[in-house]
C-alpha positions, 0 to 999 in steps of 0.5 A: 467781485464788488471790491474788484469793480470798486478798485478798478473804478476808483483806480481809474478815476484817481489816475484820470484826474491827476494832471489831465490835459485840461481840467474843464474838459476832464470834468465834462467828459468824466461827469457821466461816469461820476453820475452813474456811480452815484445812481448805482450806489443809490439803487444797489440794494433795491435794484441790483443789476446783473454781473453783465450790466455792472461789467459793461458799466465799468468798461464804459467808465474806463473809456470815459476816464481815459478820454477825460484824461487825454481828451478824446482827440489826444488818446495815444493808443488811437493815434497809433490806430489812426496812423495805421489805417491812415485816418484823418482824425483820432477816432477814440470818440467813436469808441466812446459813442459806440459804448454809449449805445452798447452799454445802455442797451443792456441796462435798458433791456434789464430794466424793461424786462425786470419791470415787465414793461414791454410784451414781446421781443420785437417790441422790447428791441424796438424800445431799447434801440429807441431809448439808446438813440434818444440818450445819444441825441440828448448827449449831443444836445448837451454837447451843443449846449455846453459849446454854446455856453462856453465857446472855444473852451469846449472845443476839446469836449466836442472833439469834432476835429474838423469833421462836419458829420461828427454829430451824425456819426456819433449817433450812428455809432451809438445805434450800431453799439445798441444793435450789436449788444442786443444781437450778441449779448441777449442770451447771456443776459437772459441767463443772468436775469433768471437769478433776478425776480421781476419787479 
């Protein structure tokens, strides 16, 4: 399983970095996936995650690598979806922000449960959603900082496509992703967590 995960990650990374739309944008979009890989390698032996968490992280990395290669506004598959539904913009970035809530929700859930950091399911879910929203807000601040520092060269990274409520809708998608992950994956996650001792 580990070899398959690594093959998918490195295959997507190598494909993504070959002749992307723009190398500066590629770096900004792919950076979270690169940082996550370093963290996973550093923590693999002392804090391995559930198969569910690793699988979701890989899917999120693939989403990032695809968006980094084309830029989010130019992902071909979502151009078709845009035209099919008559949207004014390519909404691939919304998929990315949905994953930005969906995937961290399971990771935060795993860390909190295994460290026994929160008592009670209601408090657990509140903390998870709060962490995901905080992470989403932090990313939006990062986008703002990059845009302020680099000016027009960050336009593809921001990917607003002229939508004035882009930041707010990005955070709403992350919130939706976090809530759906908790609603639909909690039982499966609990079953996998039974194989891991509390830390």
